Structure formats: structure tokens, C-alpha cells
C-alpha positions as CSV (number, residue, x, y, z in Angstrom):
1,M,8.7,32.8,4.6
2,A,12.3,33.1,2.7
3,G,12.9,29.2,0.8
4,S,9.5,27.4,1.8
5,A,7.9,25.2,-0.1
6,T,4.8,27.6,-0.4
7,T,6.9,30.7,-2.1
8,A,4.7,30.9,-5.0
9,G,8.4,31.9,-7.1
10,V,10.1,28.7,-6.6
11,A,10.2,26.6,-9.7
12,T,13.7,24.7,-9.6
13,L,14.6,21.3,-7.6
14,P,16.1,22.7,-4.3
15,R,19.1,20.8,-3.3
16,A,20.8,21.2,-0.2
17,T,24.0,21.3,0.2
18,G,26.4,20.8,3.5
19,P,29.5,23.4,4.2
20,D,31.6,21.3,2.0
21,G,29.5,21.6,-1.2
22,V,28.2,18.2,-1.5
23,I,24.3,17.8,-1.8
24,T,22.2,16.6,1.0
25,A,18.7,14.3,0.8
26,G,16.0,16.0,-0.7
27,P,13.0,17.0,0.6
28,V,10.1,14.6,1.8
29,M,6.8,15.2,2.3
30,A,4.4,13.4,3.7
31,I,0.8,14.3,3.2
32,G,-2.1,13.6,5.7
33,G,-4.6,12.3,3.3
34,A,-7.7,13.9,2.0
35,E,-5.2,16.5,0.1
36,D,-7.1,19.5,-2.1
37,K,-7.6,18.6,-5.4
38,L,-9.5,21.1,-6.7
39,R,-9.0,24.5,-5.7
40,D,-6.0,25.6,-5.4
41,K,-4.1,23.0,-4.9
42,L,-1.5,24.1,-2.1
43,I,0.1,20.9,-1.2
44,L,0.1,19.0,-4.5
45,S,1.3,22.6,-6.3
46,A,3.4,22.2,-3.9
47,F,5.6,18.9,-4.6
48,V,5.3,19.9,-8.3
49,N,7.2,23.2,-7.4
50,L,10.1,21.5,-5.1
51,A,10.3,19.3,-8.3
52,G,11.2,21.6,-10.6
53,G,7.9,23.4,-11.4
54,P,7.3,23.7,-15.9
55,D,10.6,21.1,-15.4
56,A,9.4,18.4,-13.1
57,R,9.4,14.6,-14.0
58,I,7.8,13.1,-11.8
59,A,7.1,9.4,-10.8
60,I,4.1,8.4,-9.1
61,L,3.7,4.8,-7.5
62,P,0.5,3.4,-7.2
63,T,1.1,0.6,-5.1
64,A,-0.8,1.5,-2.3
65,S,-3.8,2.1,-3.8
66,S,-6.6,-1.3,-5.5
67,I,-8.0,1.5,-7.4
68,E,-6.7,0.8,-11.3
69,E,-7.0,4.9,-12.3
70,A,-5.2,6.7,-8.4
71,G,-2.4,6.9,-10.2
72,E,-3.5,8.4,-13.8
73,R,-5.7,10.5,-11.1
74,Y,-2.0,12.3,-10.5
75,K,-1.0,12.2,-13.3
76,A,-3.7,14.6,-14.8
77,L,-3.2,16.7,-11.9
78,F,0.4,17.1,-12.1
79,L,0.1,17.7,-16.2
80,G,-2.3,19.6,-15.4
81,M,-0.3,22.3,-12.6
82,G,2.5,22.8,-15.5
83,A,5.1,19.4,-15.1
84,E,7.1,18.5,-18.2
85,S,6.5,14.8,-17.3
86,A,4.6,12.7,-15.0
87,D,4.5,8.8,-15.4
88,V,3.0,5.7,-13.8
89,L,5.1,3.3,-12.6
90,Y,2.9,0.1,-11.8
91,L,4.1,-2.5,-9.8
92,P,1.6,-5.1,-9.1
93,D,3.8,-8.3,-7.6
94,R,7.1,-8.1,-6.1
95,T,8.4,-9.6,-8.9
96,A,7.5,-6.2,-11.2
97,A,9.2,-4.1,-8.2
98,A,12.5,-6.8,-7.9
99,S,13.5,-5.7,-11.7
100,P,16.0,-3.3,-12.1
101,E,15.0,-2.2,-15.4
102,I,11.7,-0.7,-14.1
103,A,13.9,0.9,-11.1
104,E,16.2,2.6,-13.2
105,V,13.3,5.0,-14.5
106,L,13.3,6.4,-11.4
107,D,17.0,7.5,-12.6
108,D,16.0,10.6,-14.6
109,V,13.0,11.7,-12.3
110,T,13.1,15.1,-10.3
111,G,9.8,14.1,-8.2
112,I,8.7,10.6,-6.8
113,F,4.9,10.5,-5.4
114,L,3.6,7.6,-3.4
115,T,-0.3,8.0,-3.7
116,G,-2.6,6.6,-0.4
117,G,-4.3,3.0,-0.4
118,N,-2.8,0.0,2.0
119,Q,0.4,0.2,3.2
120,M,0.9,-2.8,3.9
121,R,0.2,-3.7,0.4
122,L,2.5,-1.4,0.1
123,A,5.0,-2.4,2.1
124,S,4.8,-6.0,1.4
125,I,5.5,-5.0,-2.5
126,V,7.5,-2.5,-2.6
127,A,10.2,-3.3,1.0
128,G,13.4,-4.6,0.3
129,T,13.5,-4.3,-3.7
130,P,16.0,-2.3,-5.8
131,V,12.5,0.2,-6.4
132,A,12.4,0.8,-2.8
133,R,16.5,1.1,-3.0
134,K,16.6,3.2,-5.6
135,V,13.9,5.7,-3.8
136,R,16.0,6.5,-1.3
137,S,19.6,6.6,-4.0
138,R,17.1,9.1,-5.5
139,N,16.0,11.1,-1.9
140,M,19.8,11.2,-1.5
141,A,20.7,12.4,-4.9
142,G,18.3,15.6,-4.5
143,V,14.8,14.2,-5.5
144,V,11.8,15.2,-3.5
145,V,9.9,12.4,-2.2
146,A,6.1,12.8,-1.1
147,G,3.6,10.1,-0.4
148,T,-0.1,10.8,0.6
149,S,-1.8,8.6,3.8
150,A,-0.5,5.2,3.2
151,G,2.4,6.9,1.2
152,A,2.8,9.1,4.2
153,S,3.1,6.8,6.4
154,I,6.0,4.4,4.7
155,L,8.3,7.4,4.3
156,S,9.4,7.0,7.8
157,S,12.0,4.5,9.5
158,H,9.1,3.2,11.6
159,M,5.8,2.5,10.0
160,V,2.2,2.0,11.6
161,A,0.8,-0.9,9.6
162,Y,-2.5,-1.0,11.2
163,G,-4.4,0.1,14.8
164,A,-7.8,1.5,16.2
165,S,-8.7,4.6,16.5
166,G,-9.5,6.2,19.8
167,P,-8.1,9.4,22.5
168,S,-6.4,7.3,24.9
169,P,-3.5,4.9,24.3
170,R,-3.5,1.1,24.6
171,M,-1.9,-2.0,24.7
172,R,-2.2,-3.6,21.3
173,M,-3.8,-0.7,20.0
174,A,-1.5,-0.2,16.7
175,Q,1.4,-2.6,15.2
176,M,4.6,-1.0,13.4
177,T,7.0,-2.0,10.8
178,A,9.8,-1.0,8.8
179,G,9.1,1.8,7.0
180,F,11.2,2.9,3.7
181,G,13.6,4.8,6.1
182,L,13.7,8.3,4.2
183,V,12.8,10.4,7.5
184,P,15.2,8.3,10.2
185,G,13.8,8.1,14.1
186,V,9.9,9.3,13.6
187,V,7.1,7.3,13.0
188,I,4.4,8.7,11.0
189,D,0.6,8.4,11.3
190,Q,-1.7,10.2,8.9
191,H,-5.7,11.6,8.7
192,F,-4.9,12.2,12.4
193,R,-7.4,14.7,13.9
194,Q,-10.2,13.4,11.5
195,R,-9.9,9.7,12.7
196,D,-9.0,9.9,16.2
197,R,-5.4,8.5,15.9
198,I,-3.7,10.4,19.0
199,G,-3.9,7.3,21.5
200,R,-2.2,5.2,19.2
201,L,1.0,7.3,18.9
202,L,1.6,8.2,22.3
203,A,1.1,4.1,22.5
204,L,3.6,3.7,19.9
205,V,5.6,6.1,21.4
206,A,5.5,5.1,24.9
207,G,6.7,1.9,23.8
208,S,9.4,3.5,21.6
209,P,10.5,6.7,23.4
210,E,13.2,7.6,20.8
211,L,10.8,7.5,18.4
212,L,9.8,11.4,17.6
213,G,5.8,10.3,16.6
214,I,4.2,12.7,13.6
215,G,0.7,12.8,13.1
216,V,-0.3,14.7,10.1
217,D,-3.6,15.7,9.7
218,E,-5.9,15.4,5.9
219,D,-5.1,18.0,3.5
220,T,-1.7,19.1,5.6
221,A,1.6,18.2,4.9
222,A,4.8,17.8,7.2
223,L,7.7,19.3,5.1
224,F,10.8,17.5,6.3
225,T,14.5,19.1,4.6
226,G,17.6,18.0,6.9
227,D,16.5,18.2,10.7
228,T,14.0,20.6,10.2
229,M,10.1,20.0,9.6
230,E,7.8,22.6,7.8
231,V,3.9,21.9,7.8
232,L,2.0,23.1,5.1
233,G,-1.8,23.5,4.2
234,R,-5.0,23.5,5.7
235,H,-4.8,22.0,9.3
236,S,-2.5,20.7,11.8
237,V,0.9,18.3,12.5
238,T,0.6,16.9,15.7
239,I,4.5,16.2,17.1
240,V,4.9,13.7,20.4
241,D,8.2,13.7,21.8
242,G,9.0,11.3,24.2
243,T,12.1,12.4,25.5
244,H,10.7,12.8,29.1
245,I,8.2,10.2,28.5
246,E,7.2,8.1,31.6
247,S,4.6,5.1,31.6
248,D,3.8,1.7,32.3
249,I,3.5,-0.2,29.4
250,H,5.9,-2.7,30.1
251,R,2.9,-3.9,33.1
252,V,0.1,-3.4,30.9
253,K,-1.8,-6.8,29.5
254,G,-3.5,-7.4,26.7
255,H,-5.6,-4.7,25.7
256,G,-5.5,-2.5,28.7
257,A,-5.1,1.3,29.3
258,I,-1.6,2.4,28.6
259,T,-0.6,5.4,31.9
260,V,1.5,8.0,30.0
261,S,2.9,10.4,31.7
262,G,5.5,13.7,30.6
263,A,4.7,13.3,26.7
264,I,5.8,16.2,25.5
265,L,2.9,17.4,22.9
266,H,3.4,20.5,20.0
267,V,0.6,21.3,17.7
268,L,1.6,23.4,14.6
269,S,-0.4,24.4,12.5
270,A,0.9,25.7,8.7
271,G,3.8,28.3,8.4
272,N,5.2,26.6,11.8
273,R,8.7,25.0,11.6
274,Y,9.9,22.1,14.5
275,D,14.0,21.4,14.7
276,M,14.4,17.8,14.6
277,L,17.4,17.2,16.3
278,E,16.6,19.6,19.4
279,R,13.1,19.3,19.5
280,R,11.9,22.4,19.7
281,L,9.4,25.2,18.0
282,L,12.0,27.2,15.9
283,P,10.8,31.1,15.2
284,N,8.0,32.4,13.0
285,E,8.9,34.8,11.2
286,S,5.2,36.0,11.5
287,W,5.2,36.1,15.2
288,R,8.0,38.0,15.2
289,R,6.9,40.6,13.0
290,V,4.0,41.1,15.9
291,V,5.7,41.2,18.3
292,E,8.1,43.7,17.1
293,K,5.0,46.0,15.9
294,A,3.6,45.6,19.6
295,R,7.1,46.6,20.7
296,R,7.2,49.6,18.5
297,R,3.8,51.0,19.9
């Protein structure tokens, strides 16, 4: 696919420009967790390519993780993929995240990576600080920002703070808090199919129908560029569109079951793209080639 993040030849930071030539926001990559780190490293390689390939200067924020080595592991991976530099930015508390000097470290990077762990830890330490504001401003300047697992959840305007698994929507199944807002009008969930999280995403969209629900499977990424989302990786991204949804959520008590009708569900595999503004699947070039070949017969 021309211009795709998975194209082998990508080696520079892509900067989308508007009709007046002004640089617009950089790509945002929400990874569903458990991305491949041993074989082809498809998703992580795409991130490094988007950050500039051999010119990539990457900052890693392991704040969500309680594992001390989490940041160092990604540093070794990115350097092994040919990035120019990869530095770990340790933020043990809000005092560190509130330091303008620490935030300035992000001024020279071409890619920012948020590790997995506990998204509430990440939000409670970083949200509303100079570091969080710098992440947003660097993304607006064209820098790619990626997050895996907990790091993916916080990228959207609304974050799944915690919740239960299960196939059917129920009241109090999940709690939402504010995210970093890099992808507005969206709530992102991760480890989606592997941890059976469709019920809670339906419940969240039933309660906030204006939000677009995005569920990202493990070893899969939703790549947001402008108003378009592209699927990368080995599994799928599930989209819940509540434009025409009807539910009885306002009448349900306790942990009761929620009736949901009219939700539009999309399950997209790798290579597919979705227009988030028009809320529709975009033509897939590989499908088009198959159709044209069939017509010629």
C-alpha cells in the first residue's frame, strides 16, 4: 500500500500537511500489547520507520510499568533495529513529570514510545504535567507517538481505567477517565479479543454514543493518521460505532445486563483502513485488484 507504515522503504518521519502546507499532527500508534519482539518485529519496526529509520531519535516512557527493565528492553530493541538513539525517560512520580527540564528532553526526539503496565499509574503520574503537554505538542509538530497495552489506552481522549471481561455489556463493567487526547472522540481498549473485552467496549459506547470504540488485539496496532486508521499486525482491530445505538443503560441498576441495539461493528484485519470522520471502511487496494482481475475473466 502506497504510503503505508509497513512499506519497507519508509525511512523518514512522514509529516502530513494540509492544503496550505502547514504541518499537521504526527501519526499515533495504539498497540494491543504482546507485540512480537523476537521474529520480524513488524509493529515495532513500523514505529521505528515512522520515527525516521536510521535517523530515529526515540524517547521511551516506561512509567506504566512496575518492571524496572521495561524501558531498557525497548531501548535495546530500537537500537537493534537501527535507530540513531533511544533514551529511557524515568518518571517515578509527579514531581519528576512536572519538571520542565525533563520535558525538554522530548524537544529533539522524532518518536515517543509508552510501554505497557498499569494505565492508571501512567495517568496519575503524567497526566496534566509538562511532560504530558510536551508529548501532545511534539505529536502536533509531526512526531510519531506509540503506546502498547496500557500505553495504548491513554492515547485517546477517553481512557479505559479498569474493567471486567466478558462478551455481554453490563453496568459498571468498566470505568473511564481522561486520556492524553492524541486521538480525540475515541476510547481505546487493548488485549481485546485475547481477554474477551467486547462487552465492556459495548457498555462504554452505549453510555457515550458519540465516542468511537476501538478494540486492538494483541500483536496488532491501530495506526491513526489524520482522520484515517490503518490496521497493522497479525490480528484484528474491532470498531464499535454508536451513531445509531439504542440501549436501556439509563434504566439498568447495579451490575445488571445492558440491552444494546443498532451498534455498528467492524472487525478489520491487517491492511484495512477506516475513515473515522465518515465512519466507514475505506477501499482496500488488494480487494480492488481481485475484483478487477475477476472482471477481466
